[in-house]
C-alpha positions in Angstrom: -14.3 4.2 -17.0 -15.5 7.7 -16.0 -17.8 6.1 -13.5 -14.8 4.2 -12.0 -12.8 7.3 -11.4 -15.8 9.2 -10.1 -16.6 6.4 -7.6 -13.0 6.2 -6.5 -12.9 10.0 -6.0 -16.1 9.9 -4.0 -15.0 7.2 -1.6 -13.8 9.7 1.0 -17.4 11.1 1.1 -18.7 7.8 2.2 -16.8 8.2 5.5 -19.1 10.8 6.9 -17.9 12.9 9.9 -14.2 12.3 9.3 -12.8 15.8 8.7 -9.4 14.5 7.7 -10.5 12.1 5.0 -9.6 13.2 1.4 -7.0 15.7 2.6 -3.9 14.0 1.1 -2.5 13.1 -2.2 -1.5 9.5 -3.2 -4.0 7.7 -1.0 -2.9 4.4 -2.7 0.1 4.5 -0.3 -2.2 3.4 2.4 -3.5 0.3 0.6 -2.3 -2.8 2.4 0.1 -5.1 0.4 0.7 -8.8 0.5 -1.9 -11.5 0.8 -0.6 -12.4 4.3 -0.8 -8.9 5.8 -4.2 -8.3 4.2 -5.6 -11.5 5.6 -4.4 -10.5 9.1 -6.3 -7.2 8.9 -3.2 -5.1 8.3 -1.4 -6.0 11.5 2.1 -6.7 10.3 4.4 -4.0 11.8 5.7 -6.3 14.5 6.7 -9.3 12.4 9.2 -10.0 9.6 7.1 -12.3 7.5 7.9 -12.0 3.8 9.0 -9.4 1.2 6.0 -7.2 1.9 8.0 -6.3 5.1 9.4 -3.4 3.1 5.9 -1.8 3.2 4.9 -2.7 6.7 8.2 -2.1 8.6 11.4 -1.2 6.7 13.4 -2.0 9.8 12.3 -5.6 10.0 13.7 -6.8 6.7 17.1 -7.7 8.2 15.4 -10.2 10.5 14.2 -12.3 7.6 16.0 -15.6 6.9 17.3 -15.9 3.3 16.3 -14.0 0.2 12.7 -13.3 -0.7 11.0 -12.4 -3.9 7.2 -11.8 -3.9 4.5 -11.0 -6.4 0.9 -10.0 -5.4 -2.1 -9.0 -7.4 -5.6 -7.8 -6.4 -8.7 -7.0 -8.5 -9.3 -3.7 -6.7 -12.4 -1.4 -6.7 -14.6 -1.0 -9.8 -12.4 -2.8 -12.2 -9.0 -1.3 -11.2 -6.0 -3.5 -10.5 -3.6 -3.3 -7.6 -0.2 -5.1 -7.9 2.9 -5.3 -5.7 6.3 -6.9 -6.4 9.2 -6.9 -4.0 12.6 -8.5 -3.3 14.7 -8.6 -0.1 18.3 -9.9 -0.3 20.6 -10.6 2.6 24.0 -9.1 1.8 25.4 -10.2 5.2 24.1 -12.0 8.3 23.2 -8.5 9.7 22.3 -6.5 6.6 19.6 -6.6 4.0 18.6 -4.6 1.0 15.2 -4.5 -0.7 13.4 -3.2 -3.7 9.6 -3.0 -4.3 7.1 -1.7 -6.9 3.5 -0.8 -6.3 1.1 -0.1 -9.1 -2.6 0.9 -9.0 -4.0 0.8 -12.6 -7.4 2.4 -13.1 -7.6 1.2 -16.7 -8.5 3.3 -19.7 -11.5 4.9 -21.4 -12.1 6.2 -24.9 -12.2 10.0 -25.2 -15.5 11.7 -26.2 -16.4 15.3 -26.9 -19.3 17.4 -28.2 -18.7 16.5 -31.8 -17.7 12.8 -31.2 -20.3 11.4 -28.7 -19.3 7.8 -29.6 -15.6 8.4 -29.1 -12.6 10.0 -30.9 -10.6 6.8 -31.2 -8.2 8.1 -28.6 -7.9 6.8 -25.0 -6.9 8.3 -21.7 -5.5 6.4 -18.7 -4.9 6.9 -15.0 -2.4 5.1 -12.7 -0.4 5.4 -9.5 3.2 4.2 -9.0 5.6 3.8 -6.1 9.2 2.5 -6.4 11.0 1.8 -3.1 14.6 1.0 -2.1 15.1 -0.4 1.4 18.1 -1.0 3.7 18.0 -2.5 7.1 20.5 -3.7 9.7 20.6 -5.8 12.8 22.1 -3.6 15.6 22.0 -6.5 18.1 20.8 -10.1 17.9 17.3 -8.9 18.8 17.0 -5.3 17.5 16.9 -4.1 13.9 16.4 -0.8 12.2 16.0 0.4 8.6 14.7 2.9 6.2 13.2 3.1 2.7 13.4 5.8 0.1 10.6 5.9 -2.4 9.7 7.6 -5.6 5.9 8.3 -6.0 4.0 9.2 -9.1 0.3 9.8 -9.9 -0.8 10.2 -13.5 -4.1 11.0 -15.2 -4.0 11.4 -19.0 -1.3 14.1 -19.7 -1.0 15.3 -16.0 1.5 13.9 -13.6 2.4 14.5 -10.0 5.6 13.2 -8.4 7.3 13.2 -5.0 10.0 11.5 -2.9 9.4 10.1 0.5 11.1 8.2 3.4 9.9 5.4 5.6 11.7 4.3 8.8 11.0 1.4 11.2 12.4 -0.8 14.0 11.7 -4.3 15.2 12.6 -5.7 18.6 12.4 -9.4 19.6 11.9 -9.2 23.4 13.4 -11.7 25.9 9.9 -13.0 26.5 9.7 -16.0 24.1 7.5 -15.2 21.1 6.9 -11.6 21.8 7.9 -8.9 19.3 7.4 -5.1 19.2 7.5 -3.0 16.0 7.1 0.6 14.9 7.2 2.4 11.6 6.6 5.8 10.1 5.7 5.9 6.4 5.5 8.5 3.6 7.5 11.4 5.2 8.0 13.5 2.1 7.2 16.5 -0.1 3.8 17.6 -1.2 2.5 16.5 -4.7 1.1 18.8 -7.3 -0.3 18.0 -10.8 1.4 19.4 -13.9 1.0 18.8 -17.6 -0.1 20.1 -21.0 -3.8 20.0 -20.3 -3.3 22.8 -17.7 -2.4 25.2 -20.5 -5.2 27.2 -22.0 -5.7 30.2 -24.3 -7.4 33.3 -22.8 -8.5 36.8 -23.8 -7.7 39.0 -20.9 -10.0 41.8 -22.2 -12.8 40.2 -24.1 -14.9 43.4 -24.3 -12.3 45.2 -26.5 -10.6 44.5 -29.7 -7.0 45.1 -30.7 -5.4 43.0 -28.0 -3.9 39.5 -28.2 -6.7 37.1 -27.9 -4.5 33.9 -27.8 -2.4 34.5 -24.7 -1.4 31.2 -23.1 -2.2 30.8 -19.4 -1.8 27.9 -17.0 -4.5 26.7 -14.7 -3.5 26.8 -11.0 -3.8 23.6 -9.0 -3.1 23.1 -5.3 -0.4 20.9 -3.8 -1.4 18.2 -1.3 0.6 16.4 1.4 1.4 12.7 1.4 -0.6 10.4 3.8 1.7 10.1 6.8 1.2 6.8 8.6 2.4 5.9 12.1 2.2 2.2 13.2 3.0 0.6 16.6 2.3 -3.0 17.1 2.9 -6.3 18.9 3.1 -9.9 17.8 3.0 -12.9 20.1 3.5 -16.5 19.0 2.7 -19.7 21.0 3.8 -23.2 20.0 1.8 -26.3 20.6 4.3 -29.0 20.2 6.2 -29.2 16.9 3.0 -29.3 14.8 1.2 -26.1 15.5 2.0 -22.4 16.1 -0.6 -19.7 16.8 0.4 -16.0 16.3 -1.7 -13.0 17.5 -0.9 -9.6 16.1 -2.3 -6.1 16.8 -1.3 -2.7 15.4 -2.3 0.8 16.4 -2.4 2.9 13.2 -2.4 6.7 13.3 -2.8 8.2 9.8 -2.6 11.9 8.9 -5.7 11.7 6.8 -8.1 9.6 8.8 -9.0 8.6 12.4 -6.8 6.4 14.6 -7.7 2.7 14.5 -6.6 -0.7 15.7 -5.9 -3.6 13.3 -5.7 -7.2 14.6 -5.3 -10.7 13.3 -4.6 -14.3 14.1 -2.6 -16.9 12.2 -2.6 -20.7 12.8 0.4 -22.5 11.2 0.4 -26.3 10.9 3.8 -28.0 10.4 5.0 -24.6 9.0 3.4 -25.6 5.7 -0.3 -24.8 6.1 -1.6 -21.5 7.3 -5.1 -20.1 8.2 -5.5 -16.4 8.8 -8.2 -14.0 9.8 -8.3 -10.3 10.9 -10.3 -7.3 11.8 -9.4 -3.9 10.4 -10.2 -0.3 11.3 -11.5 -1.0 14.8 -12.6 2.3 16.2 -13.6 3.8 12.9 -17.4 3.7 12.7 -17.4 4.8 9.1 -15.1 2.0 7.9 -16.2 0.2 4.8 -14.4 -3.0 5.5 -16.0 -5.7 7.6 -13.5 -8.6 7.9 -10.6 -10.3 6.2 -9.4 -13.9 6.0 -7.0 -16.1 4.0 -4.9 -19.2 3.7 -1.4 -20.1 2.7 0.7 -23.1 1.6 4.5 -23.3 1.8 6.2 -26.0 -0.3 9.9 -27.0 0.0 11.9 -27.2 -3.2 15.4 -28.7 -2.4 16.8 -26.1 0.1 14.4 -23.4 -1.1 10.7 -22.8 -0.6 7.8 -21.5 -2.6 4.7 -20.0 -0.9 1.2 -19.5 -2.2 -1.1 -17.1 -0.3 -4.7 -16.0 -0.7 -6.8 -13.4 1.1 -10.2 -11.9 0.8 -11.7 -8.8 2.2 -15.4 -7.9 2.4 -16.2 -4.2 1.7 -19.5 -2.6 2.2 -20.9 -1.5 -1.3 -18.1 -3.3 -3.1 -18.3 -6.9 -2.0 -15.3 -9.2 -1.8 -11.8 -8.2 -2.9 -9.5 -11.1 -3.7 -5.7 -11.0 -3.4 -3.3 -13.7 -4.7 0.4 -13.9 -3.8 3.4 -16.0 -4.6 6.8 -15.9 -2.9 10.1 -17.6 -3.5 12.6 -18.0 -0.6 16.2 -19.0 -1.4 
């Protein structure tokens, strides 16, 4: 497990020449969610597709039809697990509320020390968590706006860092048939700083002399770090070929506070609104990007007046191989 944490912590160093890499806390907030959005290369800000809309564009949720509940799971880097769950509920024809949970679990490892090289029988863990509450509203029949408040936590053994943040977004369906424009700003919030019992230590402020208190308690100083601020601006354009097929092209410009500006793009082919093929290219413009391509497929099945969707995506990463993501969504 130590090797897992070390590798994850060294990932920013693999992106040579990017001065801003590794300058923020909670980098897991920049991991794409939802098998659909991942397959499309992370280009989802201009479309209300499913419950992962809370992550991509909090202002788009009101444009969804019906209520949506989604579960997504990925086997992430070096044995860690990345999971996302969300629900969006229409409380009126113009208003929607949503709730989402994001968890990155690094697993656990047995503790060792000088006297117990084979382990002490105790285990330490590390994990990241985000809990979000979303509200969005249709201001006109084409334009929606919304915001998400989120609680963020990072934890490693006895140390924890927490923060609160805000996401805002808008989605506009233009008068040109099939063309949509979206924008969002994510993770505007307070800096994070670790705190916990392991930062306390005993010191002797004058070790060269006797007679003083040699067991004074001190606290190790740690720095605070900003959240990764993400700005997205994108377009989505859909073309229908009869009643059997629809092709959607999407493109997002992504401006992160802790990396270089990039473009993400993807294409989805829908057949009978039941079968879906998707592919995408991510981080166009970042020569140090570790990801090569993404692809995926989906199946939507009607159940009475409701539907259940199954989605799958894969991403190819340099050094890490294929990352698989599985998702399921209920619409009612």
